[in-house]
N, C-alpha and C positions, 0 to 999 in steps of 0.2 A: 504493499499499500504505500501511497506517497501523498504529502500534504497538499491539500487543495486551497487555492487562493479563495477567501470568503467572498460571497456576494455582497453587494451594498444593499443594505436594508432600507426600505422607506416607510414613512408614516402610512398607516391605513392599508398595509400590504400583509396578506395573510403569511404566516410562518408555518411551513409544513414540517412534518416529522422527518421526511428525507432530508430537508435542508439542514436541520438540527444535527441530525446523524452525520451527514457529510462534513459540514463546516464546524461542528463542535465536537462531537464525540470522536469522529474519525480523526480530526486534525490534533486533537489532545492525545490521541494514541500514537501519534508520530513525534512527540516530544521526548526529550532524554528521560525525563521522570517516568514515563510510561514505559520506556524501553529498558530501563535500568533493571537488570535481573542479578547482576554479580557485583559485590562489594569490589572496589578498586578498579572497575572496568573504566574505559575511556570511550569516548564517543567522537565518531568522525561522520564526515558526509561521504556517501558514496554515489551521489548524483544530485541533481537539482531538488532542493525540498526534501532530501531523504537523509535521516540520521541513523547510524548503525552502532551497535556496542561492539567494542573491541576489547580483548581481554590479554594484558600483558602476561607472558608465560616465562618461567625459569626452569632450567634443567641443570642438574649438576651430576657429575661424575667423580666419585672419590674411590681411587684405586689404591692398592697397597703395592703401587710399583709395577704396574702394567707397561709394556715396552713396545716400541716399533722400530724397525731399521729400514722401513719402506721409504723409498725416495720419491713415490707418487703418494697421493692422498689416498688413505685407506683406514679401516678400523684399526685399533690396537690389537696387539697379538691375542689377548684373552677377553677383551670386552669391547664395546662399541659406544659411542654417543659422548656426551648425553645427547638425546634425541627427544624433540618436543614437537606436538602437534598444535598448529595455531590456525584459527580462522583469520585471514587477511584480506585487505582490498589489494590494491595494486602494488603497495610499498610497504615496507616494514623496517625498523631500526633493529639491527643485530648487534649485540653486544657479547664478545667473546673474552674470557679470561682462561688462562693457562698457567699452571705451576708445574715445572718440570725439570730435569737436568739431562745431560748428554754425556755420554762417556768419553767424548772427544776424540774417538777413534778415527774420525775424518779429519783431525788437526783442526787448522784454522777455520775450515769450512763446515764444522760441525754444528749446524743449527737446527732448531726444532721449531716446527711450524703446525698451526691449527687453523683450519678453514671450515667452512659449513657447506655442506650439500643440501640442497632443497628439492624435495620430491612432493608428490601429490598433485595439485591443480597446477603447479609450476615444476619444470625440470631444469635445474641449474646445479652443474658439478662444482665440486670444491675447486677453488683456484688461488694462486697467489694474490689475485687482485682484491680479494677479500680475506685476509688472514692476521693472525697474530704470530709474530716470530720472536723467538728467543734466540739470539744470534750465537756465535761460537762461544763456547763456555768450557771451562775446566770441569772435569767429572765430579769434583768434590763440591761445587756450587750448586745451588737449587735456585731457580729464578721464578718470579711471577710477573706476568705481564698481561695487560687487557688492550683490547681495540674495539672499535666499533666501525660499522658501515651502514649505509643506507641502501637497503636492497630496493632496486626499482625494476619496473617491467615484470613483476609477479603476475601471475593469474589470479584474480580474486577467487577465494574459496579455501578449503582446507590444505594448508601446507605443512610439510613435515621437514624441520630443520635438524640436521645430524651433524655433529662435529665429525671431521676426518683429520688425520694426522699424517706428517711426513717429516723426514730428516733431510738435510743436505749432506750428511755424513755421520757417521757414529751410531749410537743406540740411544734413543730418547726414553727416558723413564718418566711417565706421567704421574704426578701426585693428586691434582685436582684439575678439573676443568669445568667451566661454567659457561652456559649458553642462555642469554636472555633475549626475547624477541617481543617487540613493541609493535604490534600491527597498526597499520594506518587503513 
């Protein structure tokens, strides 16, 4: 349903039930208050005179040392994600956080990266264009970094955001990873 521009009422003109239903009841049902079903939700427009509820979602992966030595984006050796399912419009803000270390086996080029793959209504592969990177590091140090990006050109609907990992050398050991999606 969409909001309807009200008619202009005039004195001594009958007001019919259909008019009240369209211009009062139905229009009130298109307000944020009427559409609010979830605490903490955001409201966006998805067309002229149309408001939709969007729910920011967070996913966390706490591992006790899961690893990867893959040089292309993939799941960790023994786990995947975090993965979260979100109803989006054509855009979303994606926030990623990675806490990890790398054994340094690749020398100065032993970086650890986390990106996001999007499936569902959209199909977007994990890429270095949207990633958080912990650069070359000594094996004894653990690093935590965050990054965010604005995902555009999504297909509106249910989209699944899944963290994927890769290294530029060495073996990455992940301690924690967090994925937050704020849909628009």
